C-alpha positions, 0 to 999 in steps of 0.5 A, a space after each residue: 418520420 423519426 421521433 425521439 430524444 434525438 431522432 436518428 436512423 441506423 443501418 448496416 452495410 456489408 463490406 462484401 468483397 471490399 477491404 476496410 481501406 477501400 470501404 473507408 475511401 468510398 464512404 468518405 468520397 461519397 460524403 464529400 460528393 454529397 457536400 458534407 463536412 467530414 471533420 473526423 476520420 480514423 482507421 475504422 470510420 469517420 464523422 461528417 455533418 450535413 450542410 445547414 439548410 432550410 430543411 436541415 439543422 445539420 445532422 451528424 453522420 457516423 460511419 463505423 467499420 466493424 469486421 465485415 459490416 459498417 454501421 451507418 448512423 445519421 442523428 439530429 444535432 439540434 433539439 428537434 423532436 421529429 426529423 421528418 425523415 431527414 436522417 433516413 434520407 441521409 443514409 439512403 443518399 450516402 448508400 446510393 452515392 457509395 454504390 455509384 462510386 463503387 463502380 466508377 473507381 478502380 482498386 488502384 485509384 482507391 489505394 492511391 486515395 487511401 495513401 493520401 488519406 492515411 496521414 490524417 487518420 486517427 489511430 485505433 488506440 485514440 479512435 473515439 469511434 471505438 470508445 463506447 459509449 462516445 456520449 452520455 446521450 447514447 446512454 439514454 436507451 429508455 424513457 426511465 433512463 431520463 430520470 435516473 442519475 448516472 455518471 456524466 448525467 447526474 444533476 440534470 435528471 435531479 432537476 427534471 425530477 424536482 420540476 415534475 415533483 413540484 408540478 405533481 404536488 401543485 396538481 394534487 393540491 388542486 391547481 389546474 394542470 392545464 392552465 393554473 390561475 395567477 393566485 395559485 402561481 403566486 401561492 407556489 412561489 412565482 416571480 411578481 415584482 410587487 410581491 418579490 420586491 416586498 421582501 419575498 426575494 426567494 421567489 427569484 429561485 422558486 419561480 424557476 421550478 414552477 410551470 404554467 401547465 403541463 405543456 409548459 412543463 414538458 417543453 421545458 423539460 425536453 429542452 433541459 434534457 437536451 442541453 443537459 446531455 450535451 453540457 453536463 459531461 463537460 461541466 461536471 456536477 459542481 459547475 453545472 449546478 452552479 451555472 443552472 442556479 445562477 442563470 436562473 437567478 439572473 433570468 428572474 432579476 431580468 424579468 423583475 427589472 423589465 416587467 411591472 405586472 407580469 407573473 413569471 414562472 418556469 425553468 426556461 430562463 435557466 435553460 436559456 442560460 445553459 444554452 448560453 454557457 454551451 454557446 460560449 464553449 462552442 466558440 472555443 476548442 473545448 468541443 470536438 472540431 467536427 461537431 462544433 459548427 453544426 452544434 453552434 448553428 443548430 443551437 443558435 437557430 433554436 435560441 434565435 427562434 424562441 427569442 423572436 417568437 417571444 417578441 409577439 406580445 400575445 405569446 405569453 413568453 417572458 422574453 426578458 427572462 430568456 434574454 437575461 438568462 442567455 446573456 448570463 449564461 454566455 458570461 458564466 460560460 466564458 468565465 468557466 473556460 480557464 478551469 475547463 481547460 485545466 480539468 485536474 486543477 480543482 483549486 481553480 475550479 472552486 475558486 472560479 465557481 466561488 467568485 462567480 457565485 459571489 459576484 452574481 449574487 452581489 450584482 443581483 442584490 444591487 439590482 433587486 434593491 434598485 428596481 422601483 416597486 411603485 406597484 408594491 408601494 401603491 398596494 401598501 398605500 391602498 391598504 391605508 386607504 381601505 383602513 381610513 375608509 373604514 374609519 370614515 364610515 364608522 359613523 354609519 355603525 353608531 347605535 340609533 340612540 347615539 347623542 347628536 354631539 357624538 354623531 357630529 363628531 363622527 361625521 366631522 372629526 372622523 368621517 370628513 377628516 379621513 376622507 380628506 386624508 384619503 384624497 391626500 393619499 391619492 394625490 401622492 400616487 402622482 409620484 408613482 409610475 403606475 399603469 393607465 388602468 390604475 391611474 384611472 382607478 385613482 381618479 375615480 377613487 378621488 371623485 368617490 371621496 369628494 362625493 363622500 365629503 359633500 354628503 357628510 357636510 350636508 349630513 352635518 348641517 342637517 343634524 346640527 340645524 335639526 332640519 330635513 331640507 337637505 334630505 333630497 340633496 343627500 339622497 342625490 349624493 348617495 345615488 352618485 356614490 353608489 354609481 361611483 362604487 359600481 364604476 370602480 367595480 363594486 368597492 375598494 
């Protein structure tokens, strides 16, 4: 079982008494016999991809001949962290099949097959196998290299470092590193419709850099690292940064639109957006043909699995952000293709980036303004309720020697008046789209206000008539009021 950034298995195989041409033919024939897709061949080796199956996400197999030895490498193309021995098995199967063919094919047959192969071979001067390092991924040779910006891998480590730094600051400030509570997430900038729509639009961005515990952080950073290594070398700093931030905003807007009361945080919406960008690119010829199909399948499986997993209501996954980010990424990816095909035209690049940014920000603003914020409206009005309740209860804070006329004024013109105003306020909630739990609470609040009014009316009569005959009824109402307060959860 191999574990790593991209699990791989590497092995050297001596040419022995074979020529470079004979070895190349035998290795290619072995790959074909194993039913692998040989997509790239040169004078010094080839690149093949294993078939996609339940046990394989299609591994990339590279064979490079150097002097009297050939370097054989099988590497996962998907974002899996463990290969469960698949890469080692691939190399073992290749070597075993190679040895079988070695004894069955004559030198004449090998020479004939090489002549058939020769017209399709890439010359040494253009051979990608002879241009180290062929990918940014292969520059990551240690754990520390993950966090260090380099050519072709500059923005990704900065984003990773920023996410980790914010998480460390959260933990230092006292936030639980395994499972932060809702109050902590909101304090640090999580996305939450009732608050975000009340003018705190910046949460659409800040939530993309927060994480709900250490495992959430680690999984997202691994996914970001993988897609960053694949995508950033193609996009460059400007396009990569723009795509990441814009897909993050799109994901946040999607979450805001879909969820009434979900607290959303994490980089996964933006990460899904980058996967969307890469999926768009994989449908074009921008990616080397031999790698295109394997990457397309493996990334599609990764995306599909995570979205299906998010359909489980108990998963805690914000699927709206994932799908929103993915769709936004596809749109951005296809929009960037014309400038990617003309890498030397900076004007086209910056014009595309500018138009995309303007269009998405304007669209996001329109959606932001259109999303109903019934919960936010309710929260604002419930503060009015609390304020009027306090004014209605002022009569109980009057000094013992207060004249009766002032007490009666406090009961009728302050108390009963504000209890009735609160009932009107509660009735206005019928126009809001509120969850059943809140609607139930509103019904109890109205019953509470009605009990208060009946109690105040009897109290007014008792004082104005200077009698104790309503004492028992008032006490009964007070008992009912206390019971209603308990039913509401201890108060408003």
